[in-house]
N, C-alpha and C positions, 0 to 999 in steps of 0.2 A: 633368437637374434643372431645374425651372421656377423662375425668379427673379421675384418680384413687386416691381417698382420703384415702381409707384403703386398702393397698396392701396386697394380699395373699403372704405368704412366699414361695419362690422357685417355683412359678408357672410362666409359660411363659406369659409375658405381651403383646407379639406381636401376632396378629391373624394368621400370615403366614410369610414365607420367612425369618425366623430368630428366635433367642431366646434372650430374655432379662429376666433375673431372678432377683427377689427381695429377698435378704437374710435378710431383716429386719434391726433393729438397733443393731449393734454389741457392741457399747460402751455406757455406761451410761454418765450422765452429767459430773461427775467429771473426768472420763477418757477422754471425749471429750475435756474438758478444758485443761487437762494435755498435751495431744498430740498437740492440737492447739497451745499452748504457745511454746512448744518445736520446732514445725515446723516454726513458725514465727521467732524464734531466731536463729535456726541452718541452715535453708535452704538457699542456695545461690540464692536468688530471683533476677530476672532481668526482665525488660520490654521485652515482646515478640516482634518479628519482622516478617513482612510479605512482600514479594515482589509481588506487584500487578501492572500489566502493566508496569513493569520495574521500578516502584517507591517503595522505602522502606517506609513501614508504621510501626510506633511504637505504640504498644497498651498500654492503661492504665493498663490493666490486667497484672499481673506479672506471670512468669513461672519459672520452674526449671526442670532439667532432670537428673535422677540418674539411676545407673545400676550396675550389677555385674561385668561389665568390661566397658571400655570407648566406648560404642556403639555410632555410628553415626546415627542420626535420622533426616531425612530431610522432612519437611512439610512447606507449604506456601513459598516455594522457599528458605528456610534458613536451613542450617545444624547445628545441635547441637551435642555436645559431652558429654556423661554422666559422672557425678561426682560419687564418691564412696558413698555407703550407710553410714549412721550414725545410732547409736543405736536405736533411737525411730522409724525411718523410716523402719529399718530392722525388728523391733518387729511388726509393722503394716503389713508388707509384710507376715510375718510368720503366723499372725492371719488370714489374708484373705485367705491364701493358705489352711488353715484348713476348712474354710467355703465353698470355691469353689471347693476343691479337684483338684486344678490346681497349677502349679508352675509358678512363674513370675521372670524375670531377669532384669526388668527395671520399672521405674515409672516416669510418667510425671505429675507434680504438677501445678495447676493453683490457683492463688490468686485473687479473685474478691473482691475489696474493698467495693462495694455496688451494688445495683441493676442496676445502670447505666452501669455497665460492664457485658458483656455476651459473648457468643460464637455463631457465625452464623452457618447456616446449613452446615454440612460436614459429611464425613465418615472417620473413622480411617482405611484406606485401603492402607497405604503406603507400598512400596515393602519390606521394612526392617522388617515388622511385619509378624509373622507366619500366614499363610492363614487360615481363619476360626478358629483362636485361640480365647482364652478368654481374655477379657479386663474387669478388675474389678475396679469399681469406688466407692471410699469411700468419703463421704461428712463430713466435719467438719465446724461448724459455722451456718450461716444463712440458712434457708430453701429456696430452689430455685426450680423453675419448670423446668422439663426436657422433651423436646418434641422429638418425632420421626415422620418422614414423609417418606412414601414409595416412592421410586424413579420413579415407573411406575404409580401406581394408585393414588398417592398423598394423600392416607388415612393417618390420623394423630392420634397419641396416645400421651397422656400427663400425667405426674404424678409428685408428689412432692418428692424432695430429702431432707429427714429429717437429722438433726444433728446426726452423728454417724451411718448413714445407709449405706448399701452396695448394689449396683446393679452390675450385670454381663452381658456383651454382648458377645455372642458367636455364633458359627455356621456361617450361611450366612448373619447375620445381617448387616455387613458393606457393603456387596455386594448389598443388596436390600433396605436399609434404610439409610436416613440421620438423624442426631440428632443435637440439639442445646440447649443452655441455653439462653432464651430470656431475654432482658433487662426489667426492671420494676422500677417504682417509689416507689413501696410499700416496697422495701427492702432497709434498710439504714445501715445494718451491714455487715461485711465481711464473706466470705466463702472460705475455701480451698477445692479443689477437688484433690484427689490422684487417678490417673488412672494407675493401675499396668498392665504391658504389657508383651508380649512374643516376644522378638526380635529373629530373625534368628541368629544363631551362625556361 
């Protein structure tokens, strides 16, 4: 597995079958702290649910779903309805749109309390999302590793998500690659992930 310690800005990090662009650290330390605090206080956090083999699983990780309208988004067997934007979240959306040159109408947020909480291998390829659209992921808080694995060749790529940094997945990435946030005992502080998405209207 290749680990990118010093990522080039806006170069494709995948060798084939997709695009993952690293846009660098958009926010400085004070800005990260400001937005992190606002999100902790204002977001309607709740524990995520999954239906696996007919059983309901409640995650330690918390989530929230926001959008420009009450979009329904179904994954892991559960349907969620988007809440309205609030000022800080809307400001982050507009900032990211400038960097990616794409427009987003929704955002899925994840709150990982520490390294014991992660996300298993998956693709963001639900039918509600624009096919081959852009998904922009902003990280606030603890630095975490982000892995990709090709669905056919099993080739893996891995890199670090720094505080205030932005990556973008687009093209056929979701069709050909899985991604995950692995658990780790080395991380003891929380991280918020904001994944801005393009829902079909």
